[in-house]
N, C-alpha and C positions, 0 to 999 in steps of 0.2 A: 504493499500502501503508497500512496507516496506521500514522504509528509504533507500537511497543510500549508498556503504558500503564506509566507510573509507580509507584513502591511507595504515593504520595500515592491515588496513581487507586484504587488494587489495596484503600487506606487505605478511602478515602472510598466503595466500593464499598459495604462493607460496614457503614458505619455513617451521617455522614447522604448517601450516594445514597438512602436509602431515605425519604428526604422531598422531600429536594430535588434534582429530579434538576441536574447536573454542568452541563450548558449555562447552567445560573440563579445558580450558588452564588454567583461574583464581582460579580452585578448584581444579587442581593436584598440583596446586601449593600452594595455599595454608593450602592443605593435612602438606606439607612440614612449611610449618610457624608455622601451630596451632601446631606441632609437637615440635619443637625448644623451643614456648612459651611456652608452658609446660613444655616439660623436664627441656631446661637452666634458664627459670625463674621461676622455683620454685628450683632451688636448693639454686639459690640466697635466692629468699623471706626464706628457711627456713635452711636455714647455722647452722643458729647459736639455733635449733630448737636440742631438743634431739633425737639421733636416735636408733634407736631398730636395734641387729643384728641377726637375725631367722637363722645360721647354727645350721644345725646338724648335728647328724652324721654321716648321710648315705653321707650329703657333705664333707664335712674332708674325708671320704675318696675317693672319686674323686680326680686324681690323679692330677696335675698341669701340665699342658701339650700347650704348646707356641705356637710349627706348630698350635695350631686350630685358635691362629686370623691369618691366610688368610682366615679362613672361614669368624671370625668377621666381617671382615674390609671389606670382597669383599659382604657378603650380604647388601650393599649401593646401589651397581651395577645393583645386583637383582632385589629388594625395586622399583628400576627408574625402568627399562625390565617392570614390571610385575605393575606396576601402568600407564602405560604408554597402556599396555596390554589393560587391563581392561575397558579406557577409548573410549575405539575403539568400547565396547560390545552394546551402543546407548546412546542415552540420558538417554533416566528413569533407566534406568542399572546402571551409569555410579550414577547415585545422589541416586541409593537408594544407595552406595557401599559406594560413600565420606558421606556421612548423617552417617554408623554405623564407619566410620574414624574418623569423627571429634568426636561424641556419644565416644569412643575408647579413647581418646584423656580428655575428659574429666571425664569419673572417675578414668585413671589414674592420677587427677591430685589432685583429691578429696584424692585418696590413697594417693600419697605424701605428700600430709597437714597434715592427721588425722594418718598415719602410717610411719613417715620418719626412711628411712631404711639407711644400710651400713654396711657394714664386714671389716674384715680382708686379705689386700690384700700381700702376698708370695712375699722375696727379691725375686729380680729377677734382678741382680749379673754378668750375662754371656752378649757375647758383638756376637754373632751369629746376624745372622739375622733375626730371628723370637722372640727369645728372644727382637732385638730393634726392633722389631714391637712390644712386647706386653710392654715392656715399654712405647713406644708412644701412646699405648691408654688408658696405665694409668698416664701418662701427660696431655691428651685432657680433659679425664673421672673422674670425681672426685668418689669414690664410697657412691654412696647416688642414691636415685632414684631404687629404690630395684626391689620394690614389689607394685604395676609387673612390669614385665621381659618389656621395649617395642620397645627390638630388635625380640622376640618370639615375638608380640602379633602383630607387622607390618606385620614381618616371615609369621604366618600363615594365614593375612589375604590376602600376596600377593598368597598365593593359594587360600583360599577361594572362590578369588572374580575373580577368574579362570576352576575351579573346575564347571566340567560339563557345560561349553562353548563348542561350537562345532567347532569357527572359532580358536579355538587353540588345537591345534596338541593335540592328547593322551603323547606323550612324553615325553610332554613337561611340560604337565601338573602334568605326574611322577618326574617330574625333579621339577618341585617346589613343592612338595611335602616333599620327600628326599634333597631338600635341609633345607627345613625350618625345616625339622629335626635335620641338622647339624647343621643350625644354635642354636638351642636349645640345642646340644652337648656341640656348641666351649664357653658359656656362662660358662658354665658350669667348663672347661678343663679349660679354660684362671681366671677361680675364677670370672667374675664380676656379676655372680647369682647365686641364693641358688632356686636351685628345687619347693619349693614352687613358685620361681617370675617365675619358665615357665611356670606349672603349672594355675595359676593364669593370663598366659597374654595367655594361649589357648584359656581360658575358658569364659574371655573377647571381646578376637577375637569374637570367633561365636558366643556368645549376642549379641555383639551390629548388626555382620553381620546382624546375624538376626531380627533384629529390623529392621535396613534398609532395609531390603529385605520384611519385612511381614508388616508396614504397612504405616501411609502416610507419615509424618514428611519429604520423604525426598525430599515431594512436596512443603512447605516451604523453603529448602536448594535450590533446584530449581530456582524461584522466584527467589533469595536472588542475585546469582548468573544471571540468565535469565535481569536485570539492565542493572549488571557492564557492561554485555556484549553487548545492542544492543548501552549500549553508545563508549563502547572500536570499535566494528564492524559498530556501525552505520542500524546494520541488524536483523532482528527475530531468535531469535530461532526455532523455531514451529517445524522445521523438524530436525530430525537428520540428 
């Protein structure tokens, strides 16, 4: 017999539950928490380490275009929308995706420790809105943890997670692919990343997504969050 629903569960069903299924609530939050722990935590930990500049002549040939800051910052909304869409594909599908997501950050963390990277950003002296946006980006985000690009990795995962899903309109799947590519371009035109960072982000995203979808590791991740869900919501999650 299923335990009685908690008051939080009743509240959730009437509010956030209309957007994100209960089985995915804590695991999707953890996607973003874990991302921050890896990215920001290792920036602090590796602050005094020797950092390597992987800039190539091709990177130097790419012009600096502050207008691309709109895409670079706009991707945060894109991530939120697509992660919510992915949670709604069913419990198994979601945890397969989430497992790949967590694994990708672990791999990024390993690179951030073993191969700390940095670059030299251009001087931004203007006061146009795009230039102020890029100054804001440079202010909040230190030029470290560049390889692989998490911006590109997450954007591609957002496309991979809905790719071929019948419940997502074809036009939005196409849009997600094109927007992910636009994010790749934005990281280069804003001089936030190198070409090799972009390529590594896509490769790691595809590899981790494949592992999540084609192995049983997701079942362990699902079990962990099932325990959390039962304590918070007061019911089992054997069904979608």
